[in-house]
C-alpha positions as CSV (number, residue, x, y, z in Angstrom):
1,X,134.9,207.9,123.3
2,X,138.2,209.7,123.6
3,X,139.0,213.0,125.4
4,X,142.0,214.9,124.2
5,X,143.4,217.6,126.4
6,X,146.4,219.9,125.8
7,X,147.6,221.6,129.1
8,X,149.7,224.5,127.9
9,X,150.5,225.8,131.4
10,X,154.3,225.7,132.2
11,X,153.8,224.8,135.8
12,X,150.1,224.2,136.7
13,X,148.3,220.9,136.7
14,X,144.7,221.3,135.8
15,X,141.9,219.2,137.2
16,X,138.7,218.9,135.1
17,X,135.5,217.0,135.4
18,X,134.2,215.2,132.2
19,X,130.5,215.4,131.8
20,X,128.7,212.7,129.8
21,X,125.2,213.5,128.6
22,X,124.4,209.9,127.8
23,X,125.4,208.1,130.9
24,X,128.1,207.7,133.5
25,X,131.7,206.6,133.3
26,X,133.3,203.7,135.0
27,X,136.1,204.7,137.3
28,X,138.9,203.2,135.1
29,X,140.2,205.0,132.1
30,X,143.0,204.2,129.6
31,X,145.6,207.1,129.4
32,X,148.0,208.0,126.7
33,X,150.2,210.9,127.6
34,X,153.1,213.0,126.2
35,X,154.9,214.8,129.0
36,X,158.4,215.5,130.3
37,X,159.5,217.3,133.4
38,X,162.0,219.4,131.4
39,X,159.8,221.9,129.6
40,X,162.4,222.4,126.8
41,X,163.2,218.7,126.2
42,X,163.2,217.7,122.6
43,X,163.8,214.5,120.6
44,X,166.7,214.1,118.3
45,X,167.7,211.3,116.0
46,X,168.9,208.5,118.3
47,X,167.7,210.1,121.5
48,X,164.1,210.2,122.5
49,X,163.6,212.2,125.7
50,X,159.9,212.8,125.2
51,X,157.9,209.6,124.6
52,X,154.3,208.7,124.9
53,X,153.4,206.7,128.0
54,X,150.4,204.6,128.5
55,X,148.7,203.7,131.8
56,X,145.4,203.2,133.5
57,X,143.9,205.8,135.8
58,X,141.1,205.8,138.3
59,X,138.8,208.8,137.8
60,X,137.1,210.0,140.9
61,X,133.6,211.5,140.1
62,X,134.7,211.6,136.4
63,X,137.6,214.0,137.3
64,X,141.2,213.8,136.0
65,X,144.2,215.9,136.7
66,X,146.1,216.8,133.6
67,X,149.8,217.5,134.2
68,X,151.4,220.8,133.3
69,X,152.7,221.1,129.7
70,X,151.2,217.7,128.6
71,X,149.1,216.2,125.9
72,X,146.7,213.6,127.3
73,X,144.3,211.3,125.6
74,X,141.8,209.7,127.9
75,X,139.6,206.8,127.0
76,X,137.1,206.5,129.9
77,X,134.9,203.4,129.9
78,X,131.2,204.0,129.9
79,X,129.0,202.3,132.4
80,X,126.5,201.1,129.8
81,X,124.2,199.8,132.5
82,X,123.8,203.4,133.7
83,X,122.1,204.3,130.4
84,X,119.0,202.4,131.5
85,X,116.6,202.9,134.4
86,X,116.6,199.3,135.5
87,X,118.2,195.9,134.8
88,X,115.2,194.8,132.7
89,X,115.8,197.6,130.2
90,X,119.5,196.7,130.1
91,X,118.7,193.0,129.4
92,X,116.2,193.9,126.7
93,X,118.6,196.2,125.0
94,X,121.3,193.5,125.0
95,X,118.8,191.0,123.6
96,X,117.7,193.4,120.9
97,X,121.3,194.1,119.9
98,X,122.0,190.4,119.6
99,X,118.9,189.5,117.7
100,X,118.9,192.5,115.4
101,X,115.6,193.9,116.6
């Protein structure tokens, strides 16, 4: 799953909580972000001031703070085990997926 957020604010970071109807997220998320401190920065041939940056982030309670005037793509990792009530259901689902049934 990917979460794409465009924060159009000139000067305000925005914190949002991501809700997942089918389970819980792990704390780690991959982040791809376009952002520059200079709001009017542009790229020209031979000079790239605004570049995508990749990193890993730790989300607390599935929340993330999106920097002002940025485009962010999050790829939170799902905690697949959380989709099931107990470990037996999890093991059974893994077995079924491997065996095709």
